[in-house]
Structures are given as C-alpha cells and as structure tokens.
C-alpha positions in Angstrom: -12.9 -2.2 17.3 -11.2 -5.4 16.7 -12.3 -5.4 12.9 -10.8 -1.9 12.7 -7.5 -3.2 14.1 -7.5 -6.0 11.6 -8.3 -3.7 8.7 -5.6 -1.2 9.7 -2.9 -4.0 10.1 -3.9 -5.7 6.8 -3.4 -2.3 5.0 -0.1 -1.6 6.5 1.1 -5.1 5.9 0.0 -4.8 2.2 1.8 -1.4 2.0 5.0 -2.9 3.3 4.9 -5.8 1.0 4.4 -3.7 -2.0 7.3 -1.4 -1.0 9.5 -4.4 -0.6 8.4 -5.8 -3.9 9.1 -2.5 -5.6 12.4 -2.3 -4.3 13.2 -5.8 -5.3 11.9 -5.2 -8.8 13.9 -1.8 -9.1 17.1 -3.7 -8.0 16.7 -6.8 -10.1 19.7 -6.6 -12.6 18.2 -9.6 -14.6 15.3 -7.7 -15.9 15.1 -5.5 -18.9 14.6 -1.8 -18.4 11.2 -2.2 -20.0 10.2 -4.9 -17.6 11.5 -3.0 -14.6 9.5 0.1 -15.6 6.4 -1.9 -16.4 6.4 -3.9 -13.1 7.3 -0.8 -11.2 4.4 1.2 -12.5 2.0 -1.5 -11.6 3.4 -1.7 -8.1 3.4 2.1 -7.7 -0.2 2.1 -8.7 -1.1 -0.6 -6.2 0.9 1.2 -3.5 -0.9 4.5 -4.2 -4.3 2.7 -4.0 -3.3 1.1 -0.7 -2.1 4.5 0.7 -5.5 6.0 -0.3 -7.2 3.2 1.5 -5.2 3.8 4.6 -6.0 7.6 4.3 -9.7 6.9 3.9 -9.9 4.5 6.8 -8.1 7.0 9.0 -10.4 9.8 7.9 -13.4 7.7 8.6 -12.0 6.7 12.1 -11.4 10.4 12.9 -14.9 11.3 11.9 -16.4 8.5 14.0 -14.3 9.5 16.9 -15.4 13.0 16.8 -19.1 12.0 16.6 -18.8 9.8 19.7 
C-alpha cells in the first residue's frame, strides 16, 4: 500500500507543479503571444496526461478494493 501512496502523491505533486507552471507562463509579460501559446499547449497536454494517469490509478484502486 505504501507504493500506492507514493504513486498518488507523485501524480498530485506533478499536477500541482504543472498547474503552477502554466499559470506562470500565461502571466509572463516578457514572452510573445506565440511563445505563451506554444508553451501553454505543451503544459496543458502534460497536465491532461497527468490527470488521466490519476484517473486510471483511482479506477484501478477502486477495482482492486471491490475485489478484496
């Protein structure tokens, strides 16, 4: 169960870091619009992937819990 906690914590930490980075990029007035859009899209894709990983892990855990 400890591994599950580590995985969960790492995924939520990654999500938080990506959200903070996205906010920083969006609010950075020194970057051009093209740079902001480009970097934001990359971060949004990473965030979507991380969210999907969290959802997958939770689904797996729920399935395991029901079987036990």
